[in-house]
N, C-alpha and C positions, 0 to 999 in steps of 0.2 A: 300502295297502302298495305298489301299483303306482305311485301318485303319488310316494311317498317315494323309490322306487327311481329314477324318472326325474329327480327333483330332485337326488339324489346323483350321478347320471350326468352331469348338466350341470355341477355343481360340480367333479367330478373332471376333466372335460374341460378346463374353464377353468384349474384349478390346474396340470395337467400342461403345458399349452401355455405358461403363464407361467413355468414353471420348467425350461425347456430341452428338453422333449420336442418333437421337430421335426415330428411328424406325428400325425394321428389318421385315422380312417376317412373323414372328410369334409373336414378342413382341414389343409393342409400349411404349415409355417412355414419360411421360408428366411432365415437371418441371425439376429442377436441384436437385441433391442429397446434399442439404445444410441443416444442422440441423436447425429446426425451420420453414422450409418451407413445403408446400404441395408437395408431390411427388407421382406420380401414375404410375403403371405398368398395361398395358392392354395385356391380353393373346390372341393374334390373333383375329380371327373372330368367335371363337367357342362360341356356346350357352351354353355350360356346361363344364367349366374348373375348375381345382383345383390347388391352389398354395401350394407348400411344402417348408419347411425349409430344410437346408442342412442335418439335421438329419432324414429327412423323415416325420417329424410331419406336419400335415396339418395346414396351416395358417388360423386362424379364427379371426373375428372381436373382438376387445377388447377395443374400445374407441379411442386409438391412431392409430390402424390399422383397416381399413374398407375394407371388401370384399363385392363387390356388383356386380349385374348383372351376377353372376357366372363366371366372368372373370376379373374383375377390382380389383386391389390391391392398395389401397390408404393409404399413411402414412400422418396423419394430427394431429400434425406436425411430420416431420421426426426427430427421435431422434438418437443419436449416437449408442444406443443399437440396432437399426434396421439394422445396417450394417451387411452384410452377403450374403450367396448364396441363391437365391430363384429359384425354379423350377416350371414352368408352365406345367401342365399335361392336354392335350387336345386330347381326342380320343386315338389314338395309338401313339401319338407323345409327346415328352417332350422337353422343351427348358429351358436352364439355363441362369440366369442373376446374376451378382455380383453387389451388391449395396455398393459402397464405399462412406461413409458419410464425408462431410467436416464440421469441427468445425468452428462456426462463430467467428468473432473477439471479444475477451473479452473486457469488459469495464474496464478501468484503471483510478483510481483517485489518487491524491496525496494531502496531507494536512500537516500542520505544527502547532505545539503548540506555535509558537512564537507570541508575541503580534503584531508585524508587520511582515507580511508574507515574506517580502523581505529585511528588514533591521533590523539587530540586532547588539549588541555591542560586541567588543572583550572582552574575559574573561568570557562571559556568555555561556550558552549552548542552544542547539536547538534539537528538534525532528522532523524529516520528516517521514511521514507515507505514504507508497505506498500500495493501496488496489486494488486487482484484483478481479473483480466479474465474476465468471464463469457462463455462461448462463445456465439456468435450462434445456435446451434441451440437454445439455451434461450430460447424465445420466449413463455414464460409467467412471471408474476410470481414472483420468488424473494426470499428474505430473506438478506442477508449480514451475519453478525456477526463482527467482527474483534477479537481480543484481542492485547495485547502482554504478553509474559512476559520478565522480566529476571532478573538474577542473584539477586534477592531474592524472586522470585515474580511474581504478577500485578501489573501496573502500572495504576494508576488516577490520576485527576486529584489533584494534591497541590500542595504549596508549590513544588516544583521540577519537577514533571512535568505535562504537559498533553496530552491525547489528543483529536483532532478527526477527524471522518469526513465525507467528501463522497461522495454516492452519485449516479451517473448510471444510464442504462439498462443498460449493459453493463460499467461500471467502478465499482469501489468503492475509494476511496483513504483510508487512515487514517494520520494523521501523529502521531508521538510526538515531543514537544519536551521536552528536558531542559535546564534552566538554573537556577543554574550547575552545571556538572559537578563531581563529586567523584571522587577516585581510587577510592573504593569502588564507583563506577558501572561499573568495568571488568568485562567478562565477555561472555557470549553473550546476545544478544537474539533473541527469536523472535516472529514475527508468525504468528498462527494464525487462519485464516479458515474459517468454517463457512457453507455454502450449504444452505438448506432451502427447502421449498415446502409450501404448504397444499393443493396439488393431489394428490388421492388416487391419481392414476395415475402419479405420479412416485415413484420409490423413495426410500429413506432418504437423509438429508442427507449431503453430502460435506465432508470436511475437507481443507484445504491449508495448507501452512506454508512459511516462509522464514526463514533464520537470518542474523544480522548480528553479527559479532564487534566488540567495542569495547574499546579500550585507552586509558585516561585516564592521562596522565603528569603529574607535578608541573611547574609552570611553572618553566622554567629562570631563573636569576638574570639580571637585566638588566645589560647592559654600558653603563656611564655614563662619559663622558669630558667634562672641562671644559677650557676655554681662555679666553684673553682677548686682545684686540688694541687698538690705539691706545694713547695715552699715559695713564698713571695720574696725571697732574699735574692739580691742581685748575684748572678753567676749560676743560679740553680735553674732547674727546669720548672716552668709554671704553665698551667693550663686554665683557660676559661671555657665553660660549657654552657651552651644555650640550647634548650630543649623546647620544642613546640609540638603540642598535641595535634595530630592530624584531625581535621573536622570530619565527623561521621558523615558518610555519603559522598565525600570528595575522593576522586581517584588520584589526583595529582597532589603531592605534598607541598605545603607552602614553602616559598623561598625564605631562607634565613641568612642574615648578614650581621657582621660585627662592625660597629662604628667606634672610632677613637676620637674623642674631642670633636664630634659632629662630622668626621671625615671617614670614608670607608677604609676599613682595615684590609690591607692586601698582603699577600705572601711576600716574604722577603728572605734575606740570608739567614735570619734566625727567627722568623715568624712563619708558622704553617697553619693553614686552616683546612679542616676536613669535614665534609658533610656526609651524614649517614641517615638512612630511613629504615626504621625497624620497630616492630611491635606497636604500630600506630603512632609513632613519634618521629619527628624530623629533628635531628641534632646537628649542631655545628660546633666543632671544637677549634679553639685557637690556642696553639701551643707556642710558648716562647722558650727557645733553647739556644743559648742561655738567656735568662732574663737580664735585661740591661736597665740602667737607671733612666735611659731615654724612653723606655717603654711606659713609664709612669703617666697616668692620665685618666680620664673618665671614659669607660667603655660601655657601650649601649648595644643591646641585641635588638635587631629589627626583623620582624617577620611580616 
């Protein structure tokens, strides 16, 4: 019975210290066991005490851990690697305390490669990048799982969607690529990151998230103008010009082509087409040199 009572007393002491009780008859706790903060353990009123790790090794000052006044054990700052069992030896008595470290909330950012971060056109593509920055005070291995949630629910790899992840020591970057975009893709997108650890001295996993609004609008009609110059007399040089104004917000200029009598116009011995993109316009010139009677017909510019 006496052994069971002692065992229960040790368990109760450890439980109370790990749940916010700031002192006991032999160990006093100053601060909260949150990674990145200062946390101090005081070994009773002894003038000469020793702190031990669970493996029996004596705790010594090393820059992040400071042993002072022969009884104070200060973590400055507290790191996740500091989690564990610490024993205070004072005279003929020893007292145990378990330090369970809390991981701070990670910083989560989200960005996009779209020209307009909230408005893009149907038929184009977009990349949304979710970056999770793991605090440097987390110096033990962690697992980062990132999910993308869209207007229709959880997003996985599919015919139009692709999710890729790159993990470094302190940064996790997950990219959502959608191509081509549909108007139905409009809505709120959320990146949800979960950080967990297999370390028994680290508290439950932490969640972090970031939102990204997306509005997909229909592609506006292209503005096409045609003109011609030089003489339309057989034997002379004659040119047809088709100009298409590039849609604002699109990086790629639209394709332009000439049709003759509903058939594509191709380069020949005396027909040359040349496409240029300049000043927000995409232009296709068709030059006949020389113009022949066989060139007569109906020409249509298609963009």
